[in-house]
N, C-alpha and C positions, 0 to 999 in steps of 0.2 A: 306352409303346409306343405311347400315343396319339399324341405328337408325333413320336415317331423313326421310328416303323416305318408305321404305317396310312397318313399319307400318300404314302409312296414305295413300297409294296409292293402285290401283286396281294392280293385278299383272300385267297385258298387260302395265301399264303404267313403273313398274319397269323394266319390259322385254325391252321396248322402251327406256326407258334411259338408262339401261344398254348397249344396242346395240350402242345407240351414242356414250356414252363414249370410248366402246372400238373400234368402227369404225372410229370414227371422232375426237374426242376431245383428248384422251389420246395419241395419235400418233403424233397430232400437237402440242400441247400444256402439255401434261402430264409429261414434262420432266422438266420443268420451276417451279420457287418458285411463289407461288401466287402475290406477291407483283411486281414479275417482269413482268405479264402478262399484256401486254398494251391494249388499243383500238384497235390499229391498228393488233394485233393478231386475236383478235375475228373477226374484219372486215376480215382480209383474209383469215380466215377459213369458214365465211356466205360469201366470194364470190367463194372460191372453190367450194361450192355447188349450185351455181346459176342454174345449170342445173336439180336442185332435190329443188326446192323451198320450199314445205311442211319440208321437212328435213332441211335444212337451217335454218328456222324460227324455228323448235325445237330444233336444236342444239344449238342456240343462246339464246332461252327461258332457257336450260337448264343451260348454263354458267352463265346466268343474274341471277336464283335462287340459283345457288353454291355459288356465289360471295355474293348476300344477305344474305346466311346462315352463310357465314364465316364473313361478316361483323358483323350479330349477335353474334355469337361467339367471337367476339373481335379478330378474326386472322389477319384482316386486317384492315385498317383505313375507318374512315366512308368517303363515296364516293368513293371509287377504286372499281368500278364496270366496267370492259372493255367492259362489253356486253351491257351499258345502252345506249339507244338512237340508235342502230341500227335498221335501217328500214327495217322492212322483205319486202320479196320479194311478189309479186302479186301471190296468189295461185288460181289455178282453181277449181272451185268448183268440191267437188266429189259426183258421186252418190252410193250408199250402197244400196243393195237390201239384204231383209232378207232372209235367210237360210230354208230352208223346217223347220228345227228344232225349230228355233225362228217363223217361221207364226204358226206353232203348238202350241206352247207354248204361243203365242199372241192369238189365237183361244179360247185356256181352259181359260184363264185370262179374256176376253169379255164374255166366258158364263159362268164364277164365278160373275164376276159383274152384268151380267143380272139377275142372280138368285137372289142376295143380295139386287142390287138396280134397280126394274124395271121401276121407272121413268128415269133410262139414258138409255132408251131401243133407243130412236131415235140418240143421241149420238155415243152409241156403234155401231150403224146400219152405222153412218157415218166413223166413223173409220174402220169397216169392210172392206166398200168400199175402201179404202186408197189402 
């Protein structure tokens, strides 16, 4: 993860990946050799997380990405990705509201743009209403 994820991903994404690895992936398949992990192992892990479909999908996506990287590095034979073609669970749409600090930063950014690009005033007003 040090050389393949941290330099390219946001800190929050790395934290989420680490959590998925520690909490779900390593306890179930961490003791196995890459070549011995089968599609059924990935499917079992996915099914174990059925109550948390968002997490289940992220775990399978991470396994898929790890095996893609292993294939790229020639650690496993081409086509040996046990997470390939596992269907994701339907996820509930999630609503996220801005925090007070985020609202303040957005307001400041809108005002800065309003000064720099007055022609965008109507568009900025529309964003402010959201």
